[in-house]
PyMOL CGO cylinders between C-alpha atoms (Angstrom):
from pymol import cmd
from pymol.cgo import CYLINDER

trace = [
    CYLINDER, 16.24, 2.64, 4.62, 13.58, 3.45, 7.21, 0.3, 1, 1, 1, 1, 1, 1,
    CYLINDER, 13.58, 3.45, 7.21, 10.79, 5.98, 6.65, 0.3, 1, 1, 1, 1, 1, 1,
    CYLINDER, 10.79, 5.98, 6.65, 12.26, 9.46, 6.94, 0.3, 1, 1, 1, 1, 1, 1,
    CYLINDER, 12.26, 9.46, 6.94, 10.87, 11.52, 9.82, 0.3, 1, 1, 1, 1, 1, 1,
    CYLINDER, 10.87, 11.52, 9.82, 13.38, 14.37, 9.90, 0.3, 1, 1, 1, 1, 1, 1,
    CYLINDER, 13.38, 14.37, 9.90, 13.41, 17.80, 8.27, 0.3, 1, 1, 1, 1, 1, 1,
    CYLINDER, 13.41, 17.80, 8.27, 11.88, 17.78, 4.80, 0.3, 1, 1, 1, 1, 1, 1,
    CYLINDER, 11.88, 17.78, 4.80, 13.78, 20.97, 3.97, 0.3, 1, 1, 1, 1, 1, 1,
    CYLINDER, 13.78, 20.97, 3.97, 17.16, 19.35, 4.69, 0.3, 1, 1, 1, 1, 1, 1,
    CYLINDER, 17.16, 19.35, 4.69, 16.31, 16.21, 2.76, 0.3, 1, 1, 1, 1, 1, 1,
    CYLINDER, 16.31, 16.21, 2.76, 15.07, 18.24, -0.21, 0.3, 1, 1, 1, 1, 1, 1,
    CYLINDER, 15.07, 18.24, -0.21, 18.30, 20.22, -0.25, 0.3, 1, 1, 1, 1, 1, 1,
    CYLINDER, 18.30, 20.22, -0.25, 20.37, 17.07, -0.06, 0.3, 1, 1, 1, 1, 1, 1,
    CYLINDER, 20.37, 17.07, -0.06, 18.50, 15.58, -3.00, 0.3, 1, 1, 1, 1, 1, 1,
    CYLINDER, 18.50, 15.58, -3.00, 18.23, 18.88, -4.89, 0.3, 1, 1, 1, 1, 1, 1,
    CYLINDER, 18.23, 18.88, -4.89, 14.56, 18.10, -5.31, 0.3, 1, 1, 1, 1, 1, 1,
    CYLINDER, 14.56, 18.10, -5.31, 11.28, 19.38, -3.85, 0.3, 1, 1, 1, 1, 1, 1,
    CYLINDER, 11.28, 19.38, -3.85, 9.75, 16.48, -1.92, 0.3, 1, 1, 1, 1, 1, 1,
    CYLINDER, 9.75, 16.48, -1.92, 6.60, 18.58, -1.46, 0.3, 1, 1, 1, 1, 1, 1,
    CYLINDER, 6.60, 18.58, -1.46, 6.50, 19.20, -5.25, 0.3, 1, 1, 1, 1, 1, 1,
    CYLINDER, 6.50, 19.20, -5.25, 5.93, 22.93, -4.73, 0.3, 1, 1, 1, 1, 1, 1,
    CYLINDER, 5.93, 22.93, -4.73, 9.48, 24.22, -4.08, 0.3, 1, 1, 1, 1, 1, 1,
    CYLINDER, 9.48, 24.22, -4.08, 8.45, 25.56, -0.66, 0.3, 1, 1, 1, 1, 1, 1,
    CYLINDER, 8.45, 25.56, -0.66, 11.58, 23.95, 0.78, 0.3, 1, 1, 1, 1, 1, 1,
    CYLINDER, 11.58, 23.95, 0.78, 13.60, 26.44, -1.29, 0.3, 1, 1, 1, 1, 1, 1,
    CYLINDER, 13.60, 26.44, -1.29, 11.39, 29.48, -0.69, 0.3, 1, 1, 1, 1, 1, 1,
    CYLINDER, 11.39, 29.48, -0.69, 12.44, 32.77, 0.91, 0.3, 1, 1, 1, 1, 1, 1,
    CYLINDER, 12.44, 32.77, 0.91, 14.31, 32.12, 4.11, 0.3, 1, 1, 1, 1, 1, 1,
    CYLINDER, 14.31, 32.12, 4.11, 15.32, 28.65, 2.89, 0.3, 1, 1, 1, 1, 1, 1,
    CYLINDER, 15.32, 28.65, 2.89, 17.09, 29.64, -0.32, 0.3, 1, 1, 1, 1, 1, 1,
    CYLINDER, 17.09, 29.64, -0.32, 20.06, 27.30, -0.07, 0.3, 1, 1, 1, 1, 1, 1,
    CYLINDER, 20.06, 27.30, -0.07, 19.56, 24.69, -2.78, 0.3, 1, 1, 1, 1, 1, 1,
    CYLINDER, 19.56, 24.69, -2.78, 22.81, 22.84, -2.11, 0.3, 1, 1, 1, 1, 1, 1,
    CYLINDER, 22.81, 22.84, -2.11, 23.09, 19.99, 0.38, 0.3, 1, 1, 1, 1, 1, 1,
    CYLINDER, 23.09, 19.99, 0.38, 23.38, 20.79, 4.12, 0.3, 1, 1, 1, 1, 1, 1,
    CYLINDER, 23.38, 20.79, 4.12, 26.73, 20.58, 5.93, 0.3, 1, 1, 1, 1, 1, 1,
    CYLINDER, 26.73, 20.58, 5.93, 30.13, 22.19, 5.40, 0.3, 1, 1, 1, 1, 1, 1,
    CYLINDER, 30.13, 22.19, 5.40, 30.72, 20.21, 2.19, 0.3, 1, 1, 1, 1, 1, 1,
    CYLINDER, 30.72, 20.21, 2.19, 27.22, 20.64, 0.84, 0.3, 1, 1, 1, 1, 1, 1,
    CYLINDER, 27.22, 20.64, 0.84, 28.23, 23.04, -1.92, 0.3, 1, 1, 1, 1, 1, 1,
    CYLINDER, 28.23, 23.04, -1.92, 30.96, 20.75, -3.23, 0.3, 1, 1, 1, 1, 1, 1,
    CYLINDER, 30.96, 20.75, -3.23, 30.38, 19.24, -6.65, 0.3, 1, 1, 1, 1, 1, 1,
    CYLINDER, 30.38, 19.24, -6.65, 30.82, 15.51, -7.05, 0.3, 1, 1, 1, 1, 1, 1,
    CYLINDER, 30.82, 15.51, -7.05, 30.80, 13.17, -10.03, 0.3, 1, 1, 1, 1, 1, 1,
    CYLINDER, 30.80, 13.17, -10.03, 27.64, 11.16, -10.48, 0.3, 1, 1, 1, 1, 1, 1,
    CYLINDER, 27.64, 11.16, -10.48, 28.19, 7.47, -11.15, 0.3, 1, 1, 1, 1, 1, 1,
    CYLINDER, 28.19, 7.47, -11.15, 25.38, 5.40, -12.64, 0.3, 1, 1, 1, 1, 1, 1,
    CYLINDER, 25.38, 5.40, -12.64, 24.82, 3.78, -9.25, 0.3, 1, 1, 1, 1, 1, 1,
    CYLINDER, 24.82, 3.78, -9.25, 24.62, 7.18, -7.54, 0.3, 1, 1, 1, 1, 1, 1,
    CYLINDER, 24.62, 7.18, -7.54, 22.06, 8.39, -10.09, 0.3, 1, 1, 1, 1, 1, 1,
    CYLINDER, 22.06, 8.39, -10.09, 19.95, 5.29, -9.49, 0.3, 1, 1, 1, 1, 1, 1,
    CYLINDER, 19.95, 5.29, -9.49, 20.25, 5.62, -5.71, 0.3, 1, 1, 1, 1, 1, 1,
    CYLINDER, 20.25, 5.62, -5.71, 19.32, 9.31, -5.80, 0.3, 1, 1, 1, 1, 1, 1,
    CYLINDER, 19.32, 9.31, -5.80, 16.19, 8.67, -7.87, 0.3, 1, 1, 1, 1, 1, 1,
    CYLINDER, 16.19, 8.67, -7.87, 15.20, 5.84, -5.53, 0.3, 1, 1, 1, 1, 1, 1,
    CYLINDER, 15.20, 5.84, -5.53, 15.55, 8.20, -2.56, 0.3, 1, 1, 1, 1, 1, 1,
    CYLINDER, 15.55, 8.20, -2.56, 13.53, 10.90, -4.33, 0.3, 1, 1, 1, 1, 1, 1,
    CYLINDER, 13.53, 10.90, -4.33, 10.58, 8.59, -4.90, 0.3, 1, 1, 1, 1, 1, 1,
    CYLINDER, 10.58, 8.59, -4.90, 10.81, 7.02, -1.44, 0.3, 1, 1, 1, 1, 1, 1,
    CYLINDER, 10.81, 7.02, -1.44, 10.86, 10.42, 0.28, 0.3, 1, 1, 1, 1, 1, 1,
    CYLINDER, 10.86, 10.42, 0.28, 8.20, 11.92, -1.96, 0.3, 1, 1, 1, 1, 1, 1,
    CYLINDER, 8.20, 11.92, -1.96, 5.75, 9.07, -1.30, 0.3, 1, 1, 1, 1, 1, 1,
    CYLINDER, 5.75, 9.07, -1.30, 6.86, 8.71, 2.35, 0.3, 1, 1, 1, 1, 1, 1,
    CYLINDER, 6.86, 8.71, 2.35, 7.97, 5.07, 2.13, 0.3, 1, 1, 1, 1, 1, 1,
    CYLINDER, 7.97, 5.07, 2.13, 10.81, 2.94, 3.41, 0.3, 1, 1, 1, 1, 1, 1,
    CYLINDER, 10.81, 2.94, 3.41, 13.00, 0.77, 1.19, 0.3, 1, 1, 1, 1, 1, 1,
    CYLINDER, 13.00, 0.77, 1.19, 11.10, -2.44, 1.91, 0.3, 1, 1, 1, 1, 1, 1,
    CYLINDER, 11.10, -2.44, 1.91, 7.79, -0.88, 0.86, 0.3, 1, 1, 1, 1, 1, 1,
    CYLINDER, 7.79, -0.88, 0.86, 9.23, 0.58, -2.33, 0.3, 1, 1, 1, 1, 1, 1,
    CYLINDER, 9.23, 0.58, -2.33, 10.80, -2.76, -3.27, 0.3, 1, 1, 1, 1, 1, 1,
    CYLINDER, 10.80, -2.76, -3.27, 7.43, -4.46, -2.83, 0.3, 1, 1, 1, 1, 1, 1,
    CYLINDER, 7.43, -4.46, -2.83, 5.79, -2.03, -5.24, 0.3, 1, 1, 1, 1, 1, 1,
    CYLINDER, 5.79, -2.03, -5.24, 8.63, -2.47, -7.74, 0.3, 1, 1, 1, 1, 1, 1,
    CYLINDER, 8.63, -2.47, -7.74, 8.08, -6.23, -7.66, 0.3, 1, 1, 1, 1, 1, 1,
    CYLINDER, 8.08, -6.23, -7.66, 4.38, -5.72, -8.35, 0.3, 1, 1, 1, 1, 1, 1,
    CYLINDER, 4.38, -5.72, -8.35, 5.17, -3.32, -11.23, 0.3, 1, 1, 1, 1, 1, 1,
    CYLINDER, 5.17, -3.32, -11.23, 7.54, -5.83, -12.83, 0.3, 1, 1, 1, 1, 1, 1,
    CYLINDER, 7.54, -5.83, -12.83, 4.84, -8.51, -12.89, 0.3, 1, 1, 1, 1, 1, 1,
    CYLINDER, 4.84, -8.51, -12.89, 2.43, -6.26, -14.78, 0.3, 1, 1, 1, 1, 1, 1,
    CYLINDER, 2.43, -6.26, -14.78, 2.31, -5.86, -18.54, 0.3, 1, 1, 1, 1, 1, 1,
    CYLINDER, 2.31, -5.86, -18.54, 3.61, -2.67, -20.12, 0.3, 1, 1, 1, 1, 1, 1,
    CYLINDER, 3.61, -2.67, -20.12, 6.33, -0.29, -18.97, 0.3, 1, 1, 1, 1, 1, 1,
    CYLINDER, 6.33, -0.29, -18.97, 7.77, -1.21, -15.56, 0.3, 1, 1, 1, 1, 1, 1,
    CYLINDER, 7.77, -1.21, -15.56, 8.54, 2.42, -14.74, 0.3, 1, 1, 1, 1, 1, 1,
    CYLINDER, 8.54, 2.42, -14.74, 5.06, 3.69, -15.67, 0.3, 1, 1, 1, 1, 1, 1,
    CYLINDER, 5.06, 3.69, -15.67, 3.52, 0.77, -13.80, 0.3, 1, 1, 1, 1, 1, 1,
    CYLINDER, 3.52, 0.77, -13.80, 5.47, 1.80, -10.71, 0.3, 1, 1, 1, 1, 1, 1,
    CYLINDER, 5.47, 1.80, -10.71, 4.22, 5.38, -10.88, 0.3, 1, 1, 1, 1, 1, 1,
    CYLINDER, 4.22, 5.38, -10.88, 0.65, 4.19, -11.46, 0.3, 1, 1, 1, 1, 1, 1,
    CYLINDER, 0.65, 4.19, -11.46, 0.84, 2.02, -8.34, 0.3, 1, 1, 1, 1, 1, 1,
    CYLINDER, 0.84, 2.02, -8.34, 2.30, 4.77, -6.17, 0.3, 1, 1, 1, 1, 1, 1,
    CYLINDER, 2.30, 4.77, -6.17, -0.20, 7.35, -7.38, 0.3, 1, 1, 1, 1, 1, 1,
    CYLINDER, -0.20, 7.35, -7.38, -3.01, 4.86, -6.66, 0.3, 1, 1, 1, 1, 1, 1,
    CYLINDER, -3.01, 4.86, -6.66, -2.18, 4.61, -2.96, 0.3, 1, 1, 1, 1, 1, 1,
    CYLINDER, -2.18, 4.61, -2.96, -5.02, 5.96, -0.88, 0.3, 1, 1, 1, 1, 1, 1,
    CYLINDER, -5.02, 5.96, -0.88, -2.78, 8.33, 1.10, 0.3, 1, 1, 1, 1, 1, 1,
    CYLINDER, -2.78, 8.33, 1.10, -1.47, 9.80, -2.14, 0.3, 1, 1, 1, 1, 1, 1,
    CYLINDER, -1.47, 9.80, -2.14, -4.99, 10.23, -3.53, 0.3, 1, 1, 1, 1, 1, 1,
    CYLINDER, -4.99, 10.23, -3.53, -6.11, 11.99, -0.34, 0.3, 1, 1, 1, 1, 1, 1,
    CYLINDER, -6.11, 11.99, -0.34, -3.19, 14.38, -0.93, 0.3, 1, 1, 1, 1, 1, 1,
    CYLINDER, -3.19, 14.38, -0.93, -3.91, 14.74, -4.66, 0.3, 1, 1, 1, 1, 1, 1,
    CYLINDER, -3.91, 14.74, -4.66, -7.54, 15.56, -3.92, 0.3, 1, 1, 1, 1, 1, 1,
    CYLINDER, -7.54, 15.56, -3.92, -6.45, 18.41, -1.65, 0.3, 1, 1, 1, 1, 1, 1,
    CYLINDER, -6.45, 18.41, -1.65, -7.70, 16.97, 1.64, 0.3, 1, 1, 1, 1, 1, 1,
    CYLINDER, -7.70, 16.97, 1.64, -4.22, 17.23, 3.19, 0.3, 1, 1, 1, 1, 1, 1,
    CYLINDER, -4.22, 17.23, 3.19, -1.35, 19.71, 2.62, 0.3, 1, 1, 1, 1, 1, 1,
    CYLINDER, -1.35, 19.71, 2.62, 1.31, 16.97, 2.37, 0.3, 1, 1, 1, 1, 1, 1,
    CYLINDER, 1.31, 16.97, 2.37, 1.45, 13.22, 1.81, 0.3, 1, 1, 1, 1, 1, 1,
    CYLINDER, 1.45, 13.22, 1.81, 2.71, 12.81, 5.36, 0.3, 1, 1, 1, 1, 1, 1,
    CYLINDER, 2.71, 12.81, 5.36, -0.42, 14.57, 6.66, 0.3, 1, 1, 1, 1, 1, 1,
    CYLINDER, -0.42, 14.57, 6.66, -2.58, 12.46, 4.33, 0.3, 1, 1, 1, 1, 1, 1,
    CYLINDER, -2.58, 12.46, 4.33, -0.98, 9.32, 5.71, 0.3, 1, 1, 1, 1, 1, 1,
    CYLINDER, -0.98, 9.32, 5.71, -1.90, 10.38, 9.24, 0.3, 1, 1, 1, 1, 1, 1,
    CYLINDER, -1.90, 10.38, 9.24, -5.50, 11.10, 8.23, 0.3, 1, 1, 1, 1, 1, 1,
    CYLINDER, -5.50, 11.10, 8.23, -5.85, 7.58, 6.83, 0.3, 1, 1, 1, 1, 1, 1,
    CYLINDER, -5.85, 7.58, 6.83, -4.05, 5.93, 9.76, 0.3, 1, 1, 1, 1, 1, 1,
    CYLINDER, -4.05, 5.93, 9.76, -6.24, 7.72, 12.31, 0.3, 1, 1, 1, 1, 1, 1,
    CYLINDER, -6.24, 7.72, 12.31, -9.45, 6.62, 10.63, 0.3, 1, 1, 1, 1, 1, 1,
    CYLINDER, -9.45, 6.62, 10.63, -10.59, 9.95, 9.15, 0.3, 1, 1, 1, 1, 1, 1,
    CYLINDER, -10.59, 9.95, 9.15, -10.97, 8.60, 5.60, 0.3, 1, 1, 1, 1, 1, 1,
    CYLINDER, -10.97, 8.60, 5.60, -13.63, 6.44, 3.96, 0.3, 1, 1, 1, 1, 1, 1,
    CYLINDER, -13.63, 6.44, 3.96, -13.17, 4.34, 0.82, 0.3, 1, 1, 1, 1, 1, 1,
    CYLINDER, -13.17, 4.34, 0.82, -16.43, 3.59, -0.98, 0.3, 1, 1, 1, 1, 1, 1,
    CYLINDER, -16.43, 3.59, -0.98, -18.24, 4.37, 2.25, 0.3, 1, 1, 1, 1, 1, 1,
    CYLINDER, -18.24, 4.37, 2.25, -16.14, 2.08, 4.45, 0.3, 1, 1, 1, 1, 1, 1,
    CYLINDER, -16.14, 2.08, 4.45, -13.42, 2.95, 6.95, 0.3, 1, 1, 1, 1, 1, 1,
    CYLINDER, -13.42, 2.95, 6.95, -9.89, 2.20, 5.79, 0.3, 1, 1, 1, 1, 1, 1,
    CYLINDER, -9.89, 2.20, 5.79, -6.79, 2.77, 7.92, 0.3, 1, 1, 1, 1, 1, 1,
    CYLINDER, -6.79, 2.77, 7.92, -4.07, 1.33, 5.65, 0.3, 1, 1, 1, 1, 1, 1,
    CYLINDER, -4.07, 1.33, 5.65, -2.24, 4.24, 3.93, 0.3, 1, 1, 1, 1, 1, 1,
    CYLINDER, -2.24, 4.24, 3.93, -0.52, 1.98, 1.38, 0.3, 1, 1, 1, 1, 1, 1,
    CYLINDER, -0.52, 1.98, 1.38, -3.80, 0.46, 0.15, 0.3, 1, 1, 1, 1, 1, 1,
    CYLINDER, -3.80, 0.46, 0.15, -3.91, 0.50, -3.67, 0.3, 1, 1, 1, 1, 1, 1,
    CYLINDER, -3.91, 0.50, -3.67, -7.16, 1.97, -4.96, 0.3, 1, 1, 1, 1, 1, 1,
    CYLINDER, -7.16, 1.97, -4.96, -8.87, 1.08, -8.23, 0.3, 1, 1, 1, 1, 1, 1,
    CYLINDER, -8.87, 1.08, -8.23, -10.16, 3.46, -10.85, 0.3, 1, 1, 1, 1, 1, 1,
    CYLINDER, -10.16, 3.46, -10.85, -13.69, 4.46, -9.89, 0.3, 1, 1, 1, 1, 1, 1,
    CYLINDER, -13.69, 4.46, -9.89, -13.11, 4.27, -6.14, 0.3, 1, 1, 1, 1, 1, 1,
    CYLINDER, -13.11, 4.27, -6.14, -14.67, 7.07, -4.10, 0.3, 1, 1, 1, 1, 1, 1,
    CYLINDER, -14.67, 7.07, -4.10, -12.64, 8.59, -1.27, 0.3, 1, 1, 1, 1, 1, 1,
    CYLINDER, -12.64, 8.59, -1.27, -14.25, 10.82, 1.35, 0.3, 1, 1, 1, 1, 1, 1,
    CYLINDER, -14.25, 10.82, 1.35, -13.40, 12.44, 4.65, 0.3, 1, 1, 1, 1, 1, 1,
    CYLINDER, -13.40, 12.44, 4.65, -15.51, 11.09, 7.52, 0.3, 1, 1, 1, 1, 1, 1,
    CYLINDER, -15.51, 11.09, 7.52, -18.37, 13.45, 8.41, 0.3, 1, 1, 1, 1, 1, 1,
    CYLINDER, -18.37, 13.45, 8.41, -17.14, 14.17, 11.94, 0.3, 1, 1, 1, 1, 1, 1,
    CYLINDER, -17.14, 14.17, 11.94, -13.64, 14.92, 10.56, 0.3, 1, 1, 1, 1, 1, 1,
    CYLINDER, -13.64, 14.92, 10.56, -14.61, 17.44, 7.88, 0.3, 1, 1, 1, 1, 1, 1,
    CYLINDER, -14.61, 17.44, 7.88, -13.89, 20.41, 10.14, 0.3, 1, 1, 1, 1, 1, 1,
    CYLINDER, -13.89, 20.41, 10.14, -10.35, 19.35, 11.00, 0.3, 1, 1, 1, 1, 1, 1,
    CYLINDER, -10.35, 19.35, 11.00, -7.86, 22.13, 10.35, 0.3, 1, 1, 1, 1, 1, 1,
    CYLINDER, -7.86, 22.13, 10.35, -5.59, 19.88, 8.30, 0.3, 1, 1, 1, 1, 1, 1,
    CYLINDER, -5.59, 19.88, 8.30, -8.48, 18.98, 6.01, 0.3, 1, 1, 1, 1, 1, 1,
    CYLINDER, -8.48, 18.98, 6.01, -9.31, 22.64, 5.39, 0.3, 1, 1, 1, 1, 1, 1,
    CYLINDER, -9.31, 22.64, 5.39, -5.84, 24.03, 4.66, 0.3, 1, 1, 1, 1, 1, 1,
    CYLINDER, -5.84, 24.03, 4.66, -6.12, 23.41, 0.91, 0.3, 1, 1, 1, 1, 1, 1,
    CYLINDER, -6.12, 23.41, 0.91, -6.62, 26.36, -1.42, 0.3, 1, 1, 1, 1, 1, 1,
    CYLINDER, -6.62, 26.36, -1.42, -9.86, 25.43, -3.20, 0.3, 1, 1, 1, 1, 1, 1,
    CYLINDER, -9.86, 25.43, -3.20, -8.93, 27.68, -6.13, 0.3, 1, 1, 1, 1, 1, 1,
    CYLINDER, -8.93, 27.68, -6.13, -6.12, 25.27, -7.05, 0.3, 1, 1, 1, 1, 1, 1,
    CYLINDER, -6.12, 25.27, -7.05, -7.42, 22.78, -9.60, 0.3, 1, 1, 1, 1, 1, 1,
    CYLINDER, -7.42, 22.78, -9.60, -6.87, 19.13, -8.57, 0.3, 1, 1, 1, 1, 1, 1,
    CYLINDER, -6.87, 19.13, -8.57, -4.66, 16.94, -10.72, 0.3, 1, 1, 1, 1, 1, 1,
    CYLINDER, -4.66, 16.94, -10.72, -6.42, 15.56, -13.80, 0.3, 1, 1, 1, 1, 1, 1,
    CYLINDER, -6.42, 15.56, -13.80, -6.92, 11.95, -12.78, 0.3, 1, 1, 1, 1, 1, 1,
    CYLINDER, -6.92, 11.95, -12.78, -9.14, 12.76, -9.78, 0.3, 1, 1, 1, 1, 1, 1,
    CYLINDER, -9.14, 12.76, -9.78, -12.46, 14.58, -9.56, 0.3, 1, 1, 1, 1, 1, 1,
    CYLINDER, -12.46, 14.58, -9.56, -13.21, 16.40, -6.32, 0.3, 1, 1, 1, 1, 1, 1,
    CYLINDER, -13.21, 16.40, -6.32, -16.26, 17.73, -4.52, 0.3, 1, 1, 1, 1, 1, 1,
    CYLINDER, -16.26, 17.73, -4.52, -14.67, 20.14, -2.05, 0.3, 1, 1, 1, 1, 1, 1,
    CYLINDER, -14.67, 20.14, -2.05, -17.97, 21.06, -0.42, 0.3, 1, 1, 1, 1, 1, 1,
    CYLINDER, -17.97, 21.06, -0.42, -18.59, 17.46, 0.61, 0.3, 1, 1, 1, 1, 1, 1,
    CYLINDER, -18.59, 17.46, 0.61, -14.90, 16.57, 1.05, 0.3, 1, 1, 1, 1, 1, 1,
    CYLINDER, -14.90, 16.57, 1.05, -15.12, 13.65, -1.33, 0.3, 1, 1, 1, 1, 1, 1,
    CYLINDER, -15.12, 13.65, -1.33, -13.52, 12.67, -4.61, 0.3, 1, 1, 1, 1, 1, 1,
    CYLINDER, -13.52, 12.67, -4.61, -13.24, 9.93, -7.22, 0.3, 1, 1, 1, 1, 1, 1,
    CYLINDER, -13.24, 9.93, -7.22, -10.16, 8.24, -8.63, 0.3, 1, 1, 1, 1, 1, 1,
    CYLINDER, -10.16, 8.24, -8.63, -11.23, 8.85, -12.23, 0.3, 1, 1, 1, 1, 1, 1,
    CYLINDER, -11.23, 8.85, -12.23, -8.43, 7.22, -14.22, 0.3, 1, 1, 1, 1, 1, 1,
    CYLINDER, -8.43, 7.22, -14.22, -4.78, 6.25, -14.17, 0.3, 1, 1, 1, 1, 1, 1,
    CYLINDER, -4.78, 6.25, -14.17, -2.38, 9.19, -14.50, 0.3, 1, 1, 1, 1, 1, 1,
    CYLINDER, -2.38, 9.19, -14.50, -0.56, 10.18, -17.65, 0.3, 1, 1, 1, 1, 1, 1,
    CYLINDER, -0.56, 10.18, -17.65, 3.19, 10.64, -17.33, 0.3, 1, 1, 1, 1, 1, 1,
    CYLINDER, 3.19, 10.64, -17.33, 2.91, 14.28, -18.42, 0.3, 1, 1, 1, 1, 1, 1,
    CYLINDER, 2.91, 14.28, -18.42, 0.75, 15.00, -15.36, 0.3, 1, 1, 1, 1, 1, 1,
    CYLINDER, 0.75, 15.00, -15.36, 3.35, 13.75, -12.91, 0.3, 1, 1, 1, 1, 1, 1,
    CYLINDER, 3.35, 13.75, -12.91, 6.57, 15.19, -11.53, 0.3, 1, 1, 1, 1, 1, 1,
    CYLINDER, 6.57, 15.19, -11.53, 9.03, 15.79, -14.36, 0.3, 1, 1, 1, 1, 1, 1,
    CYLINDER, 9.03, 15.79, -14.36, 12.00, 15.93, -11.98, 0.3, 1, 1, 1, 1, 1, 1,
    CYLINDER, 12.00, 15.93, -11.98, 12.06, 12.22, -11.20, 0.3, 1, 1, 1, 1, 1, 1,
    CYLINDER, 12.06, 12.22, -11.20, 13.53, 9.53, -13.42, 0.3, 1, 1, 1, 1, 1, 1,
    CYLINDER, 13.53, 9.53, -13.42, 11.61, 6.43, -12.43, 0.3, 1, 1, 1, 1, 1, 1,
    CYLINDER, 11.61, 6.43, -12.43, 13.47, 4.22, -14.93, 0.3, 1, 1, 1, 1, 1, 1,
    CYLINDER, 13.47, 4.22, -14.93, 16.57, 4.58, -12.73, 0.3, 1, 1, 1, 1, 1, 1,
    CYLINDER, 16.57, 4.58, -12.73, 14.59, 3.16, -9.81, 0.3, 1, 1, 1, 1, 1, 1,
    CYLINDER, 14.59, 3.16, -9.81, 13.72, 0.07, -11.84, 0.3, 1, 1, 1, 1, 1, 1,
    CYLINDER, 13.72, 0.07, -11.84, 17.39, -0.28, -12.82, 0.3, 1, 1, 1, 1, 1, 1,
    CYLINDER, 17.39, -0.28, -12.82, 18.44, -0.02, -9.19, 0.3, 1, 1, 1, 1, 1, 1,
    CYLINDER, 18.44, -0.02, -9.19, 16.16, -2.84, -8.07, 0.3, 1, 1, 1, 1, 1, 1,
    CYLINDER, 16.16, -2.84, -8.07, 16.93, -4.99, -11.12, 0.3, 1, 1, 1, 1, 1, 1,
    CYLINDER, 16.93, -4.99, -11.12, 20.30, -5.66, -9.51, 0.3, 1, 1, 1, 1, 1, 1,
    CYLINDER, 20.30, -5.66, -9.51, 18.64, -6.93, -6.34, 0.3, 1, 1, 1, 1, 1, 1,
    CYLINDER, 18.64, -6.93, -6.34, 15.68, -8.92, -7.64, 0.3, 1, 1, 1, 1, 1, 1,
]
cmd.load_cgo(trace, "trace")
């Protein structure tokens, strides 16, 4: 599975899941929640494999990854102590592109990925252009001074409180990865245990 570059609205409808985590894909004018195509409204039985595959696709699309990247993170999660599924979410949420998104410096993870790739982001004061880089608790992420006026950086509604595991200074376009996330803070519409089960067959 390559990284998806098509319509997020269509993919969200196919998965029955908001990739953007805000349900904008199903907002007015895009109300169809069933899958696209002439058979999109047809109900089908969900096998265990299909459930696992669907959850894998949800996470891959949400975090803007291809199958090879996701498998690599699953392998890392399985080598860590504790819950494999929680480890996986911790790793994915610790990616620098995800943290740029969580801090409100980009409207989507895809936009955050581009900011990192194009060199607009600093990690602990140093340039970093690898979107999949795994940050550590305490790391400071900031938008480069000359990039602070970019439209994409200023589309966030500053009245929206950032997620609990980051602290953000909107005025200076910087933030700190304060702690690992708690499961209750993350998307309740994904079943990460199914993703671990899916890859258990392959590893």
